[in-house]
N, C-alpha and C positions, 0 to 999 in steps of 0.2 A: 362661366368657364370659357364660353366661346369668345367673349370679349377679350379675355386675357390672352387666348390663343391668337386672336387677330393682332393684338398689340405686339406680342412676341414675334409673330411672323413678319410684321411690317418693320420691326427693329432689325431683325436678321437680314431682311431684304435690303434695307438701307445700308447696313454695314457692308454687305457684298458689293453694292454699287460704289460706295465710298472707297473701299479697298481696291476694287477693280480699277477705278479711275486713278488712284494713287500709283498703281503699278503700271498701267498701260496708257492712261490719258495723255501724259506728256509726249508719248511716242506717236500718237495718232494725229495726223495733220491731213486735212482734206483740201484738195485743190479747189479754187473758186470756180463755180459754175459747172464745168465739165466733169467733175469727179476724178480728174486725173491726179496722179501723185506729183508732189513738188519735184522740180528738176533743177539741175545745175548744168550749164553749158560752158565749155572751155574750148576755144578754137574749133567750134563745130561739133565737138563730141559731147553728147548729152548723157547725164547720169540721173537716174531716179534716186531721190534721196529721202531719208528719214530726217526730220528736222528736230534737233535737240535745243530747247530754249530754256528750260527750267534747270536750276542747280541740280536737282535730283536726276533728271534725265541725262544731263551732261556728265555727271559723275559715273553713271552706269555705262553710257556709250555702247560700244560693241562687246563689252565684257560678257563672257559666257556663251557667245554665239559660236556656232560650228564653222561658219564661213561667211563670206560676203560675195554676192554674185557679181558676175561681169556686168558692167554698166550700172552698178548700184553703188551707193555711198551713204555716208552719214554726215550731215552738215550741222555744225555747232554754231549757234548764233549768240552773240553777246551784246547786251545793251550799251556797254561802255568799252571802247577800245582798250586793250591791255596786253600784257605779256602772259598769256595763260599757258600753264604747263600741262602736258599730256603724258600719260603713262600707259603701260601695257598690262594693267591689272586684270587678271583672269582672262587674258586673251588666248585664243586658240589658233590664230593664224597671223601672218605678217600683213602689214598695211603700208601704204604711202600716206603721209600727212602733208596736206597742202595748206599753207598759211596764207590768209587773205586779209587785206586791208581795203575797205571800201569795195571796189569791184576789181581789184588787181591782186594777182599773186605776188607775194613778197618773199616766199621761200618754200622749201620742201624738207621733209625728212623721208628718204627713200628706203624701202624695204626694211621697215622697222619690225624687228622680230619679237615674238612673245618671250617672256622670261619665266617659264614654268618653275615652280618650286622656290622661287626667290621671295623672301619676306617683303611685305609692302614697304617697309622702311628702307629697303635696298634697291627698289625698282628705279630704273633710270627715268628721269623727268626730261621730256623733250620740250624745248621752248622756242618760240618764233624768233626770228632775227630782229624784229621790231614789234610795235604794237599792232594787234589784229582785232577785228571784230567778227571774223568768221574763220572756221577751220573745217576743212573737208577731209574726211578719211575715205580712202578707196583701196581696192585690192593692190597688194604689192606688185610693182612693175608697171603700174598705170602711167606714172609720170614719164618714164622712159619710153614706153610703148607708143604714147601719143605725142611725145616730144614737147611737153609743157615746159615753159620757161618763166623765170621771174619777169614780171611786167605784163604777162598775158592777162586778158580780161576774163572774169568769171561772171556769168549772168545767172541769177537765181530767180526762179519763177515758181510761185505757189500754185 
């Protein structure tokens, strides 16, 4: 009986770990060495970012969050440059979307508003002006507040 209990306990524990990683693992990124969070810097302004690299984490993005703090952002990384569309599915606050190719800003979507109650099939899709390999989402008004421009350099550090 005890042997069966041990097997069931280990199985349940394993399922919790696997399920937990599936939900939260792609969002967890640790900086090298110092334990600091990954950052993005544009024109001397630094943002602590969550890094989204897997298809699952990229599709979730900021959906369902209550807010995004000042000086915080979400950075989406893509292995292959492309014209990746973004939407405001289940968003609760407005954002600025910064399109990046290599280490240069190539465009913006400013003050993008949530679309509560709109069916998924009718949500607006925001696309970059050209191919990108990174997309940074920050609080609405950030681009204007800091005067970011197309061509500005963006430095990402893990």
